[in-house]
N, C-alpha and C positions, 0 to 999 in steps of 0.2 A: 313619075315622074317626080323630080324633085319639088317641094312644095317652095312658093314663091318667097324670097327673101324680102321681110315687111321692112328693116330699116335697113341700115349702113352696113358696110364692113366691119365698124367696133363696135356691135351689138352680135356677138357671136353666140350667146344664149339664146337657145329654141326652145321655145313652150314643145314640148310631146304632146301637148293637146289640141291647139290651135295655130302653131307654127308661128306666131310671135316671135319676135327676136330682144334681147335685152343686153345690156352691157355687162352685169355684173348676176352670176348664179345666185347672187340673195335675192334680187328682185325678178329675174326667173324662176326661183321657188316660189317667192310670195306671189306671182302671180299664179302658177300650176295651182295653189290653194285654193283658188279662188272658182278653178272649175272642180274641183274636189266637192266643195260646199254651196253648190249652185250661186255661187257669185257672194256669196257671204261668208268671211273667212273670220269673221269676230266675234269668236265661242263667249257666251259670259259664262265664267267659272261657277255660276250659283243654281244653274236650268240649263235648259238642252238648247236654249234659243240662240239664233247667229245674225250676224250684222255684216251688212255691208261694208260699214266704216267703223269705224274703231271708235270714234264719237259717239255716233248711234250706240253700242257698246255702251260705252260709259254715262251716258243717258239711262240707260236702261240699269246701270247696274243700281244708278241713286233710288231706283225703285227698293232692292232688296237690302240698300243698305245706309240709304238715308241720305242725306246732303253733308258734302264738309261741313263741320265748324268751326275749323281754326287755319289761321291761313300765316304762314312763314311772313312775317314783317320784314325781310330781304328781299325775295324773290318773290311771292305773293301765291305757291303754290300750296293748294290746298288739303287739309286732313280732318281724319273723324276723329282722331284720337291724340289725347297730349303726348302717347307713348312715340306715337309716328313722328307728330312734329319734331319732340326733343330727340328720337336718334336721325332725324333731316338735317337737324341743325348743324350737326357736326361736319358737313358738307360747305358751311361756308367759314365755321371757327376751325376746321383744319385737325380740330379733334379726332384722335387717331388711339383709343383706349384700350384698344385689342388689339394685343402681340403674339406675333407669331414665332412661337418656341424653338424651330430652327433657324429661321432666316433675322428674325428679330423686327421686319418688317411691320409696319403700325396699320391699322383699318379704320374705319368709323363704326363698322358692323361686325359682331362675331359672323355673322355667314360669309361672311367675303375673304375668312380665313384661306 
């Protein structure tokens, strides 16, 4: 027999593990990741530890990398290095020093070209 529909007709993307349904494919994918990681989908990029929430992962990362020391005076986001804070400031100033050689569109980071 077909598994029961857990939500309503707007939730058409069904988890292949537990049959809970979701409105978007992205939500379903994120949910399915929790099955594959024993409910801990957030991985530390510095070690093999996994966490149930992104907040837990961020707290753990502070053990590896230290507490952020610099804060954006406009939005309050914290950074560990002056370079990251300077790069972030382009978001607020609108500065786009990196230009695409094909279309001339500007970007605030070279990696966004």
